[in-house]
C-alpha positions in Angstrom: 11.2 -16.4 -10.6 8.1 -17.3 -8.6 7.4 -17.0 -5.0 6.7 -17.2 -2.0 10.5 -18.0 -2.1 13.5 -17.5 0.2 13.8 -14.3 1.8 13.5 -13.1 5.2 10.3 -14.3 7.2 7.8 -17.1 7.8 4.1 -17.7 9.4 1.6 -20.1 8.0 -2.1 -20.4 7.5 -4.6 -21.9 5.2 -7.2 -19.8 3.1 -10.5 -21.0 1.9 -12.9 -19.5 -0.7 -16.4 -18.6 -0.4 -19.0 -21.2 -0.9 -22.4 -19.9 -2.6 -24.5 -22.1 -0.3 -23.0 -20.5 2.7 -23.2 -16.9 1.3 -27.0 -17.6 0.5 -27.7 -19.0 3.9 -25.7 -16.1 5.6 -27.8 -13.6 3.7 -31.1 -15.3 4.7 -30.0 -15.5 8.4 -28.8 -12.0 8.3 -32.2 -10.7 6.9 -34.2 -12.6 9.4 -32.3 -11.7 12.4 -32.0 -8.0 11.5 -35.7 -7.9 11.0 -36.4 -9.4 14.3 -33.8 -6.9 16.1 -35.1 -4.0 14.1 -38.7 -4.9 15.4 -37.4 -5.2 18.9 -35.9 -2.0 18.6 -39.0 -0.1 17.5 -41.3 -1.9 20.0 -39.2 -0.7 23.0 -40.3 3.0 22.6 -38.6 5.8 24.4 -41.2 6.4 27.3 -39.8 4.4 30.2 -36.8 6.6 31.0 -34.9 3.9 32.8 -31.1 3.2 32.8 -31.9 -0.5 32.2 -34.2 0.4 29.3 -31.5 2.6 27.5 -28.7 0.0 28.2 -30.8 -2.8 26.7 -31.3 -0.5 23.6 -27.6 0.1 23.2 -26.8 -3.4 23.5 -29.3 -4.4 21.0 -28.0 -1.8 18.4 -24.5 -3.1 19.0 -25.6 -6.7 18.4 -27.1 -5.7 15.2 -24.0 -3.8 14.2 -22.0 -7.0 14.9 -24.2 -9.2 13.0 -23.9 -6.9 10.0 -20.1 -7.0 10.2 -20.0 -10.8 10.5 -22.3 -11.4 7.7 -20.3 -9.2 5.4 -17.3 -11.4 6.2 -19.1 -14.5 5.4 -20.2 -13.3 2.2 -16.8 -12.4 1.1 -18.0 -8.9 0.5 -15.1 -7.3 2.5 -11.5 -8.1 2.4 -8.4 -6.1 3.5 -4.7 -6.5 4.5 -2.0 -4.0 5.2 1.7 -4.6 6.1 5.1 -3.2 5.9 8.8 -4.6 5.7 11.9 -4.2 7.6 14.7 -2.4 6.0 17.9 -3.8 4.5 20.3 -3.8 1.5 19.9 -5.3 -1.9 21.9 -8.4 -2.0 21.0 -9.9 -5.5 21.2 -8.8 -9.1 17.8 -8.5 -10.6 14.3 -8.3 -9.0 13.8 -9.9 -5.5 10.9 -9.9 -3.1 10.5 -7.7 -0.1 8.8 -9.6 2.4 6.1 -8.1 4.4 6.9 -8.8 8.0 4.8 -6.4 10.1 1.0 -6.5 9.9 -0.9 -3.2 10.5 -4.5 -4.0 12.0 -6.5 -7.0 11.5 -6.6 -9.2 8.3 -10.2 -9.7 7.0 -10.6 -12.0 3.9 -6.8 -12.4 3.5 -4.1 -14.1 5.2 -0.1 -13.5 5.3 2.2 -16.2 4.7 6.0 -16.0 4.0 5.9 -12.2 3.5 3.1 -12.6 0.9 -0.6 -11.6 1.2 -3.0 -14.4 0.2 -6.5 -13.4 -0.9 -9.5 -15.4 0.5 -12.1 -14.8 -2.4 -12.6 -14.1 -6.0 -13.4 -10.6 -7.5 -12.0 -7.1 -7.7 -9.1 -6.1 -5.5 -6.8 -3.1 -5.4 -3.2 -3.2 -4.4 -1.1 -0.3 -3.3 2.9 -0.8 -2.7 5.6 1.8 -1.9 9.3 1.6 -1.0 12.1 4.1 -0.4 15.7 3.6 -1.7 18.7 5.1 0.0 21.4 7.3 -1.8 23.5 5.2 -4.1 26.6 7.0 -5.8 28.3 4.3 -7.8 27.4 1.8 -10.5 23.9 1.2 -12.0 21.4 3.6 -10.4 18.1 2.4 -11.8 15.7 1.4 -9.3 12.0 -0.1 -9.6 9.4 -1.6 -7.6 6.6 -4.1 -8.9 3.5 -5.3 -7.2 2.9 -9.0 -8.4 -0.1 -11.1 -8.0 0.4 -14.7 -8.4 -1.9 -17.7 -9.1 -1.9 -20.5 -6.7 0.4 -22.4 -8.8 3.0 -19.7 -8.6 2.7 -18.1 -12.1 2.4 -14.3 -12.5 -1.4 -13.3 -13.0 -0.8 -9.6 -12.8 1.8 -6.9 -12.2 2.5 -3.3 -12.2 5.8 -1.5 -12.0 7.4 2.0 -11.5 11.0 2.7 -12.5 13.4 5.5 -12.0 17.0 6.0 -12.8 18.6 8.1 -9.8 21.3 7.8 -7.4 19.5 10.2 -4.9 17.2 9.1 -2.2 13.8 8.2 -3.9 10.4 6.7 -3.3 8.5 4.7 -5.9 4.9 3.6 -5.4 2.2 1.7 -7.5 -1.6 1.5 -7.5 -2.8 -1.7 -9.1 -6.5 -2.7 -9.5 -6.7 -6.5 -10.7 -9.4 -9.3 -10.6 -8.9 -12.9 -9.7 -11.2 -15.9 -10.4 -10.8 -17.8 -7.0 -9.3 -17.6 -3.8 -5.6 -18.7 -3.2 -4.1 -15.8 -5.4 -1.4 -13.9 -3.5 0.3 -10.5 -3.7 3.8 -9.5 -3.2 6.2 -6.6 -3.5 9.5 -6.9 -5.5 12.3 -4.5 -5.6 15.2 -4.1 -8.3 18.3 -2.1 -7.4 22.1 -2.3 -7.4 23.8 -4.7 -5.0 24.3 -3.0 -1.6 21.7 -0.4 -2.2 19.6 0.4 0.9 15.8 0.1 1.3 14.2 1.9 4.1 12.4 -0.2 6.6 9.3 0.8 8.5 5.8 1.8 7.8 6.8 5.5 7.0 8.9 4.2 4.0 7.5 0.9 2.7 4.4 -1.2 2.6 2.0 -3.2 0.8 -1.9 -3.0 1.2 -4.9 -4.9 -0.5 -8.3 -4.0 -0.5 -11.4 -5.9 -2.0 -13.8 -3.8 -4.1 -16.2 -6.1 -5.5 -17.1 -9.9 -5.8 -17.6 -9.4 -9.6 -14.8 -10.2 -12.0 -16.2 -8.2 -14.8 
């Protein structure tokens, strides 16, 4: 079963990958501007003692920090997304997607669409997923969660699961490093439990996070 598919939620956005020339241009621009700003900060000295002087220095330092952050984003060096889902009950036999409906903090180098997290650049990423199941006293009690990475065409590229057999309240989690060769791959959290078994909602009980580690694939 591929996804993003039918479940609970929807937004829509488009992701684009990193272009090598843009990255090189960003690096050159950053180096030149940072050198200029650094020279200005050094040339200012500390002898004037006026509020304006110190205010100017603080503004320059803030501008320099902002330039570093913006250039990192252009280069595709950083990327992250964190989200959690609303709770509910398992309504199907087999594994089904738990859509991420609530974003935590900003998205950088990634987007969210239909409860899936789309990755905006190639490289080494890490996904962390967690879900908590309610007590279930009858029938099949085996539960599992799977973090899945899909190719842009909807094929499974990588996955990792955690399974347990219990009718008690239980939390499952997975930690999954993986690489992707281009932008457009996406990550989802899938659950498998008996029909009618509850899954707790909210950031305390479930979630899916992705973080970029490197632009390298090997």
